[in-house]
N, C-alpha and C positions, 0 to 999 in steps of 0.2 A: 305750096299756095296760098295766095293772098287772102286776109279777111277781109270781105265786104264793108265798106266802110259807113258808116253809121247815116252817111246822105243816102247812099244804094240801097241799106237796106229800107228806111222809110223810102222809096220811091217801089220796092218791090213788095212791101205792105202794100200801098197805095193803090197800086196794080189789082192787087188780089181783090183786096174790097171793094173797088171798079168792078170788077168780073164778077163778084159776090153779089153787086147792086142790078148788075143787068141782067143776071142769071133770075132774081126775084121778079123783075119786071118782066120778064119774058113768059115764065109760070105763071101768077099774077095768083097764088094761092095762098094765103096766111097761114093755113093750117098745114100745108105740104112745106112751105119754105118762106122765111122771111128774111127781108134785104136787112143792111147792117143800121141804119136809118132807126128803124122799130126794133131791134137787140139792142141800142142805145139807150133807148126813151124807157126800155125795160127795167135796161140797169138803174138807171139815173130814179127811178120808180121804186128799185128794190133799198138803193141804199138809207132813205130813211128810216129803215124799218128796224129795229133790235133785230129783231129776230134772225134777221139777216147776217148781224156779223156773229152774233151768238151760232149759226149754224156754220158760217166761218171757221171760226174759234173751235168749235166742237169737233169738226171734220180735221182738220188741220191737227190738233192733238194728238186725236186717233191714229193718224197715218202716221204722225212723227214717230209717235210712240212705237208704233206697228215695226218701223222702219228702222229705228235706231238700235230697239233691242235684237233684229235680226242682223243689224252693222255688228255692234258688237259680240253676238254669240256666234257669228258667222265668220271673225276674225278670230277668236276665242278656240273654236271648237276646229277652223281649219289648221289653227298651226297646232295643235295635239296630231289632227290626223296625221298632218305632216312627219312631225317628231314618231308619234308610234303607226307605223304603215297599218299594223290590225285594227284601227282605229278607222281610217279609211276604207277598207277595204269591208267593214261591219255597217259602214253608214252608206257605201254604195248605192244599193239595193231604195235607200228611203228615199237621197237625193233623186237618183232617177226616176220615182213613183213621183215627188213632188214635183218633177218637170215637166212628167208626160201630163198630170191630172187636171181636167181641167180645172179655171177657177169656180166657176159655179157647182160643180159637184165639190169643193172647198165650203163655198159658202152655204148649200142645203147642210152638208153634216155638221158645219161651225152652229148653224141656227139650232139645230138639233141637241148639241152640245154647250152652245154658252149664253143661246139666244142673240138679240141682234145689239144690245147694249154695246159690247164689245168687238162687234165681229169685224169691223174692219179691221181692228188692231192687229189680231190673227191673223186675215185674209192679209194684209199687208207683211209681216213675218213670212207667213208661209212661201211667200211670191217671193220676197227680199233673199232669205237667208240662203238658198241654193246658190244664187248668183253670188253672195260674198264669201262662201263656202269655198264653191268653184274657184276662183280668183285669188283666193286666199292661197291655196296650195298651187296653185298655179306658178303665184308669183314667188312664194317662199323659193319653188323647185327651180326657178331661174336663177338663184343666186349662183353669183361667179364664183366657181370649184375654187381656183385660184387667190381669189382672197379668202375662201374659208381655210385653205392652205395654211395660207400666209400668218392666217389670225393663231394656227396651232401651233405652227412653228412658235412664234413670239407667246405663245399662251395667254391670250388675248379673253377676258373674261367674258362667261355668253350674256350677261346686259349690255357691254359694250359693242358685242357681237351683234345681237339683236339690232341694236341704236345703229350702229355705222354700215353695215353689212346686209343686216336680211330685210331693214324697213327699206333703205333706196332701193332695192329690189321689188318689195311688195308692193311700194306707192305707186306707180303706175297703173300697174295691175285694179286696184283699188279704185283709183281715179275712170278710170274707164269702166268699172262693173258701176261703179256708183251712178255713174252719167242715166244708164241703163236702169239700174234699179228706182233708180228716183222718181222716173216718170211711172214705172210699173206700180211702185206703190198707191200713187194715185190715180192707178186707172182701176186697178185693182180693187181698191179701197171703195173709190166710189161706187164700181159696179156692186160691191156687196152690201154698201147701203143702199143704194138704190133696189136689191131683192130684199133684204132686211129691213129697211125705214125704220132707224132707231129716231127717234126725236130729237133736235136740233140739227140736223146732217143734212150740207149740201144733197144728199142722196133723195133726204127725204122730200126735199124742193122740187127735184129733177120727177122722183116721181109722180108727184101732184100736178106739175104741170104738165105730165104727158097727161094724167087722167080728165084736164079739164082741157087737154089739146090747146095748150097756152105754150104753141113752137116760139116765140119771140123769147118766153121765161125761161125754155131750154137750151135757148143759145145764150140767152144771158147767165144764166147758170155753168155754161161751158167754158164761156170767156176766163169766170173768175175760178173755175178747176186750172187753167190754162194760165192765168196770170200766179193764184197760190204755188203752183208746183213749179214753175219756172224760179219762185220767186226762194221755195224752200232748193230748189237742186242748185241755184246761184252760192247761196249763202253757207249751206255745207261743204260744198267743191272750194268755196271759197276759205272755210276754217281748214279745210284737210289741207289745202295748200301753204295756208300761212304757219300753219305746225310744221309741217315740212320744212319750208323757209328760215323759221326758227332753229329745226334742230338742223339745217345745214348750214348753218351761220356758227352755231356751237361747233360745231364739227373741224368748220377751218379755222375756227381764233383757237381750237387747243390744237392745231396739227394733225388733222385727221383720226385714224385708229390708231387710240392709245392703250397702254400698259393698265 
């Protein structure tokens, strides 16, 4: 299926902005719903405030830390579980539990355990880790057995098996899981901040906007969250693809799998 052209995307966005504006004119209640013009005005009023940028940096740093920690440990422990089936069996109840427990329950428990300062780090980690862990195992299990048999026959070293056989099989699963996990890390992280209200965070400002019924500010901060999440997603996926391209380039120059 062909991807939409930039012009087509702009027209689609413009269409929904018009629908948004019409809906605000029909509702005519700034507490219940506001139009795009009011949201843009609120956003521009926030831009000169140093605390605006400090809060974005604080939330971005904490959520990124939680995601990256879950990404690294998810791959490491998932690989270990693939190599040692007992580890997979041992962790299965915890993984199932972490996928089924509501985020709100995690947040309340985390508030008791660690307080609000690093709450979004832990919640982002707990939400992302199972996704990366499960997809790491699935990616490694999808490795072509014929390639593994060939590597065994030619006594290919473990490092070269990882680089030229396991990694190409794992990469599509990682990219697919990261597309979901990156968005979920922001959703869960911000939700944790709204409940925990740590200082210098986006969640704190969302909570205060709700207290003062500043609906336009809620919409403005929501747009900031969407932009920050999209930026992080594009940057991280670009880094993964770039690393994969470099690895594939080196592989082709060396003539594929070598001893």
